[in-house]
N, C-alpha and C positions, 0 to 999 in steps of 0.2 A: 688668409681671409676665410671667414666662415661661409658655408653655403647658405643661400637665402631661401626661406620658406614663406609662402603666402598663406595666410590663415583667413579664409573667407567665412562669413557669418561668425565672427570671432567671439562675440559676447565679451565677458569680463576677462578671458585669457587663461582659463584652466588648461586647455590644450596647448596654448602658446608657451606656457611656462615649461611644460614637459619637453617640447621641442627645443627650447632654449637650453635646458639642462643637458639635453643630448648633444648639443653642439651647433645648433642652427642660429642664424640671425633671423628673427621673426618679424613679419609685418602683418598687422591685422586690418581687416576691412569689415565693417558692419554698417547697415543702413541707419542704425540707431546710435546716438552718442554712447561712448563707453569710457566714462571718466576714470575708471579704475584699471583700464587695460595697461599692463605693465611694460609694453614695448611700443614701437612706432605704430601709430594708428591713423587710419583714413576713414572718415565717415563717407560712405559711398554705397552704391548698389553692387552687391557681390556678383550679380549676374552679368554685369557689363564692365566691371573693373578690369583693366588690362592685366594679362597674365605674363607678359614678356618680362624678362629680367630676373626670373626666379628659377631656382634649381629643383624645387619640390613644392607640393601643394597639400593643404588640408582644408576640408570644408565640413561644417556642422550645420547643414540646412535645417530650417525650422522643423521641429519634431511633432508639433501638435496634430498635423494631418495624418500622421502615422501611428500615434500613441493610442493604445487600447485604454489607457487610463483617462483620456479626455472625454468628458460627457457633454460639455457645452457644444451644441450643434453649430453655432457660429464659429467658435474656435476650431472645431473639427474640420471646417472648410479651408483651413490654412493650406496654401498651395503646396503640392508635393514636388520638390525641386531636385531630388537626387538624380534623375535621368538627365536633366538639363546641365547640372554641374558636371556629371560624368563626361558628357560629350565635350564640354569645354576643356576639361583636363586631358582627355584622350587625344585631343587635337594637338596638344603641346608635346606629347611623347615623352613625358618625364614622370618620375615617381609621384604618386598622389595617394591621399587617404580621404575617404568620406566616412563620417561618423554619424550614427543616429541611434534611436531607441529600438528595442526588440520588435516593436510593431512594424518596423520598416523592413523586416527580413525578406519579404517577397519582392522588394524593390532593389535588393542588393545582391541578386544572384545572377546577374547578366554577365559578370566576368567569369571566365572558365573555372577559377578556383573557389568562387563564392566568397563569403564573408567569414569573419571569426569574431568571437565574443571575448571581451575583457570584463572582469569583475574585480571589485576592490579586494575580495578574498584572495586573489592571485598574488597580491603584492604585500601581504602581511596581515596579521591578526587584528591590527588596529584600524583597518579600513572597513567600512560597512559594505554590505551587499549592494552593488550598483552595477547592473549589466548595461553594456553598450556594445553595439555592433560596429565593426570596422571593415570597410572594403579597401583593400590596399593593392596597389600595383607598383612594384612586384609584390606577389603574394607573401604574406607573413603568417606563420603558424602562431596561433594563440598559445597561452600557457595552459597546462593541464588544470582542469576546473572541477574540483570535487567538494569544496568546503562550504557551500552555500547553506545547506540545510542546518538550521539551528544556529548559524553563525551570529546573526544579529542579537539573538537572545544571550549568547555567551559574551559577546562584546559589551552589551549593556550591563551585564552582571559585573564584569571586570571594571567598568567605568563607574559603577555605583549609581546608575540611572535606570529609569523605567525603559522597557524595551522600545516603546513608541518613540523615545527620544533619539533613537538611531535610525529612524525611518525618515525618508526625505521630506515627508509632509510636515514634519515638526521643525524644519530648519529655523523658522522665525522665532521659535520658543527658546532656543539656546544657540545664539550665534557663535560664541567662543568655542563651544563643543564642535560645531560643524566646521569651523575653520580648521580645527585640529584634525577632524576625521577626513576632511578633503585634502589636507596639505595645502591650503590656500590661506595666506595671511594678508594679502594686499587689498581685500575687499571685505566689508562686513555687511554688505547688502544681501538680505535673505533671498531675494529673487535671483540674484547673480549666483549665489551659492547653490541654490536648488537646480539651476540650469546647467551649471558647470560640470566638467568631468575632472577627476583627480589628475594632476600633472603626471603622476606615476604611469598612467596609461600611455600617454604620448611620449614620455621619455623612453619607455620600452620600444615603442614603434619607431621613434626617431633614430635610435641606434641602428636599426635595420635599414632605414632609409639611407643613412650615411654610408653603410656598407655597399648598398646598391649604387649610390652615386660614385663611390670610389671605383667600383668595378666598371662603370660606364666610362669614366675618364681613362682608365687603363686600357680600354679597348680602342680608344681613339688614336 
């Protein structure tokens, strides 16, 4: 039987697919309908959804309140939920991951080891630059990160497109391209693609979580 992972604030399932590929049975929860979510889904409040019955947890709380790229004052007031989610997960005493944008870095340092960064360039030359922060318990070391500078320019040249076409703001202008860049083929919704993370990120993390779970079982 596969270990079960609860995916809170799940969106369209970019993170979920990575955990699935790593070997988890994934269940998603989001307050909004997610018609393209590729696994078992429950429309519910992620802050009150029961945590019992799962071996590990992932959460991608709304990023708008943390993002430096958000200029709309009303959107910028989106609640910052990382601390609330962390307390819920810590109470369960099981492996967990919290993901967010770079602007959330000051909210992800309360664990002793801090956070780590993943970027598309760590997983191959055909991924665009896309940074995301991950707080993981137990701590996971990120992959060495050197290739961002000039990467999107080179990627666009190889693909035969204008550089701006590999920036996230242009997702809606070329859906097939962004499905390929993200490794996501189960949705063609531009908003979902712009919000998602490539499954490669959480497949990498999920393999470490499985090792942690195995070690926990062996100690019992």
